[in-house]
Structures are given as C-alpha cells and as structure tokens.
N, C-alpha and C positions, 0 to 999 in steps of 0.2 A: 557377374563379374568373373573374369578369368582367374582360375587358381594359379598361383605362382608355383614354379618348380621349387622343391625343397632340397637344399644342399647341406649336408652334414660335414663339418670340417673338424678333423682332429688336429691338435696343435695350433688351433686358431688364435691363441693369445700370443704366440711367438712372432719372431721377425717375419719369416716367409708367410706363415699362416695368416697373420693379421692383414698383410697386403692382399692375400688371396680373398679374404673375407670382404675387404673393401671393393675388390673387382666384382665379386659375385653380387654384392648389393647393387653395384652400378649397372649390372645386367638384369636387374629386377627379379632376382631370385630371393627366396626366403632362406635365411642362413641360420643354422643351428650349430653351436660349438660345444663339443664335449670338453669339460674342464675338470680339474681336481680342486680340492679345497685350497691347495697351495698356489694355484694359478694366479698370475698377476694379469688382470683384465684391462690395464690402463690404455692399451692401444685401441680397445673396442668400446670404451666408455661413451655413452650417449648415442651409440649406433643401434640400429634396429636388428639386434642379434639376440637369439634365444640361447641362454646358457643352460647346459645340462650337466649337473655334477654327478657323474657316474664312473668316471675312469674308463679304462679299456679292457678290464679283466672280468667284469661282472656280466655274464651272458644274459641273465634275467633282466637286468636294467637296460643293457644294450638292446635287447629285443624290443622293449617298449619304445625306445628312442628311434630305432631304424625302420620300424614297420611302415612308417609313412614317408620315408625320404626317397628322393629320386636319384640323387648323386651322393657318393661318399668320396671326399677328398682326404686321403690319409697322409697328413703332413707330419704328424707327431713321430718322434723317434728319440733315441738316446745317442748323443754325440760324445759324451764323456762318461766314463765309468771306471771304477777302480778294479772291476773284475771282468773277465771274459763273459761270464754268465749275465752280467748287467746289460751288455750290448745285445746279446741274443734274446734275452727276455724282452727288452725294450723295443727291439727292432723286428724280431721274428715272431715271437709268441703273441704279441698284441695284434699283429697283422693277421696271423692265423685265427685268432679268437674272433676278430671282426668278420672275417670271411666265413668262418664256421657258423656264426650267428645268422648271417645272410642266408646261407644254405639251409640250415636247420629250420628256419622260419619261412622258407620259400618266398623271400622278398624279391620282388621284381625291380631291380635297379636299372637305371639307364646307363650308369657307369660307376665303377669302383676304381678310382685313380690313386695310385701309390706314388709318392714323391721319393724317388731313389737318388742315387749318388754316383758321380763319376768314380768315386773310390771303389765301387763294386767291380769296375773294369780294371782299375789301376792305371798307373801312368803310362804314357807312350814311351816305349823303350828305344825308338829309332827316329824320333822327331816327326813321324807321320801321325796326324791326329787319329785317335781311336774312334771307331764308330760302332754301330750296334752289332756288327759281325765280328768284331775283335774278340778273340778268346779272353775270358775274364781271368785276371791274375791280381786279385787284391793283395796289398802289401801290409795292411793293418787289420786288427781285430774288428774295428769299426767297418772297414770295407768288406771284410768277410761276412759280417752280420748283415750288411745291406745286400750283398749278393744272395745270401741265404733267404732273405726276405723276398727278393725277386723270384727265386726258385719256388718258394712256397706259393706265392701269388699266382705264378703261371700254372700250377697244378689245378687251379680252379677255373681256368679260362674257358673250359667247355660248359661251365655252369653259370658263370658270372661274367658280364662284359667288363673285363679288366683292362687297364692301361697303366704302363709304368713310364714315368718321366724322370730321367736322371739329370741332376743338376751338378755343375762344377762349383767352384768358389762363388759365393753370392755376396754382393755388397749393396748398400743403399740405406735409406732412411730407416731408423729403428734398430739397425744392426749394432751389436756390441762386440763382435769378434774382430772384424776387419777395422772397426772403429779404433782399436789400439794403434793401428798403423797411422791413421790420420791424426790421432791425439799426440802421438810421439813426434810426428812430422811438424805439427803446429808449434811444438816446443823447440824446434830447430834441430831435430835429430832423426835420422832414418838408418835402417840397417839393410844390408844385402847379404843373402846367405850364399857363402862360397865364392869362388872366383870364376865360375863358368856362367854363361848367359842362360838364364832360365826363361821358359815360355809358359804362359798359363792361359787357360780360358777363364774369363771372369764375367759373370752376368749380373746386370742390374736387376734388382728384385722385381721391378715392374715388368721387365721383359720375361722373366721366369714365370711369374703368375699368369701373364698373358698366354704364354706357351702352354701352361698347364690347362688353362680354360679352353683354348682351341683344341687341344688333344682330347679333352673330355667330351667335346661336342661333335667330334668327327667320327663318322661310321668306319672310316678306314683304320682308325687307331685301335679298334677292339682287338685285344690279345697281343698288342705290340709294345715294344720298348723304344723310347726316343731319348736323344740328348737335347735338352733345352739349354742353350748356352749363347755366348757371344759368337758371332761369325768370324770376328777377328781374334787373333792370338796376341798376347801382350808380353813384353819384357818388363821387368821391374824398373829398369832404367827409363823406359817410356812412361810408365805409371808415375815414377818419381818426378819426371820433367813436367808432366801435366799438373800434378799435385802442387809442385813448387810454384807454378804460375798462378793457380787458383788461390792458394793460401798466401801468396806473395812472400814466400820464405825460401831462403837458400840454406838448406839444412847441412849439418855435418853428416857425411855418409860413412858409416862404419861397416866394413866387410867382416863377416864372421865366418871363419873356416868351418867346414862341416864338422870336424872333430870337436870344436868348441860348442857347436849347437847340441851335439850328442851329450857332451859333458854337462851343460846347463840343464838339459832335459833329464839326465840321470839324477841330478841333485834335486830338481823339482819333483820328480816321481818319488824319490826316497822320502822327501819332506812330507809328501801327501799321505804317507803311511800313518802319520801322526795327526791327521786331520780327518774330518768327515767328508771332505770334498775331493773329487778327483782332480789331478793336476791338469791345467790347460795345456801346458807343454810337457809332454812325456816322451819316452823313447820312440814310441810309434809315431807321434806327431813330428818328431825330428826326422824320421824316415820320410814322411810326407814332404816336409819342407826342403829336404835336400835333393829331391828328384829334379831332373833337368826339364822334363816336359809333362805338364798336366794339361793336355789339349784334346778337345773332342770336336767332332764334325756334326753339324746340325742339318745336313742335307736331307736326311729322311723326314725330319719334321717339316722342313720347307716343302718337300714334294707331297707329303700326305695331307697336310692341313694349312699350308701357307704361312708357317711360322717364319718370322724374320726378326733380326735384332733391330729394334727401333731407337735404342738409346746408345749413343756413342760413348766411349770411355770418358771423353772430355765432359759431355753433358751429364753423364752419370755422376762423375766426381763433383761437378758443380752443384748438382741437386743435393747430393749427400752432405757435402761440406756446409752448404747453406742451411740444411736442416739441423746439423750438429750445432751450428752457431746459434740458431733460433732457440734451441733447447738449452743453450749454455754449457754444452758438453765440451766445446773447444773455444 
C-alpha cells in the first residue's frame, strides 16, 4: 500500500486553516494539526485528522512531530494584539522556531509554505495593483510583523524549500470577521467608509486554499512569493448590490467619514485597555479601512502554477450567505 504524504498544518482549526485541511484530505494526504489546549476543533470534528497538542514554541515537542512530515503549511498567526511584541512573537518568532527545528534536526521537507498577507506590502498608493516586485511599505504593526515573518523565512531558502503566499481580505463559510458585514446587512443596514470610491481584492477561501496547495506542489515556486487573490477588483458599491440581491434586502446605507472611523477606533482602543482582549477596531485598523486601494495582481501565480480565480464574487457571496443561514448565524 502506498504511503500517504503527511501534511502538518498550523492554525488548522481556524477559518483558512480548516478549509486547507479539508482540501488536503480531499487530495489523499495524511493531515496533522498542531493545536493548543484552548483551540476549538469544531470545524474538524469527525474528520481524519491527527491533533498534536504542543504549540509552536516547544522545540523538543516540535521535533517529535515534524520528523516524519513531508509538508508544513504555516497558517497560524496573530491578527489582534494589545502590544507590538504580541504581533512579532506570534508572527515572527513562531515561524523562526519552526524553521530552526527543521534545520537543527535535518528534516527533509518537500515544502515549507507560509501564509502571508497583502498587508506586508501595504496598499496601492496610485490605483495600480501591487505585485511581488512592489517595494513593501506596511502601514500597521500587523503588516510590519508579516513582512518581518517573510524576511525571516527567506533567510532559510537555501536550506529549506520555502514558499510564501500572500492573501488579501478573505471571506467564505466559517469566517467570523467579514461575517459582521453580512450580519449587519441582513438586519437592513450597511456602512461605507468615507466618500471616495475604494477598491479591494477579496478572495473566497476555497480559491485561496487551492492557490496555497498549487504553490506547495510546484517546483517553480521554491523560494518565491506569490499573491493568491481574486483576479477582479471590487468596489463596496458593487459588493453591496450583489449582497442586496442575494439577501433580498434594500439596506439603509450609512457613509462614515474617515475622521469618525478614527474617533470610533480611538474609543474602542481606549476601552480595550480595561479588558483582556485586544479591540477588533483600533487606530491601526482604521488606517487599513480608510485606504483607497487594497488591490494585488495574481499574474505570477497564474504563470508559475496555473492559479486562477474559480469563484466569482456573486457565487462566493451566495455560498457564504447560504452557509450562514444553515448555521443560523443570520
């Protein structure tokens, strides 16, 4: 009987990670997930997945885990933190720790793939989509930590076959972040930030994990960085129109001036000082939300390993809304 390839996924219990696990299982790979005691495994229940409770900081435990794996898909990361250190520990040091463990134990991987972010590059400043040659200019601490994660990863590229896949905003079934938009919309209200037209790249999670998988299997992608995104760029007016049709709602549209976004973010950030959790909307998030263009080009991924956007925005929103309804979320 042929031995299955073993894929280790970090962040496998999360939104993107759990969809990647589903895809890897469908490709007949054996899938292991590193989890913590606090991890919620509900999206992986009943699936043929091996859970390993060791976290990402214990090299001795990691060594036992990764000595037999063929692929590491590093999806885990910190998207919200009350401190700068929290971002850098969660996004840079964990990645360095994994890479060091591979080197120190002379593990022969077929690929070490890191899921990066468009925020590492920063927004397009002139309406031209950013690509892999665009100089990086992250505007938030999160973006800076994701860029540093890339830099650290690339220092290992002569010893480990690494690939980095940058994602823009991601939506789809199981998501809880962009869900807020659909939930508010279903109640008859939606907001637009500012009075200028903003354009974004927005990828359905199935397209993203398919791109990640294709990149991990391509010989051309060793040592390379790619954007895995929608080929189209969307305005929020366009997204609102499609969502209105699918939800059969004509919502009240409230335009929020940039200064008010910053004001709300400041209050939320100040309030979070008195809680244990980081604010979802803080001043840095306000900086993200008020940019005119968050758009990126997928041409390199298309040329190197045949990536393409399979799910249109209409189909993606239909799938997502249908799933939210099934779950009773909206």
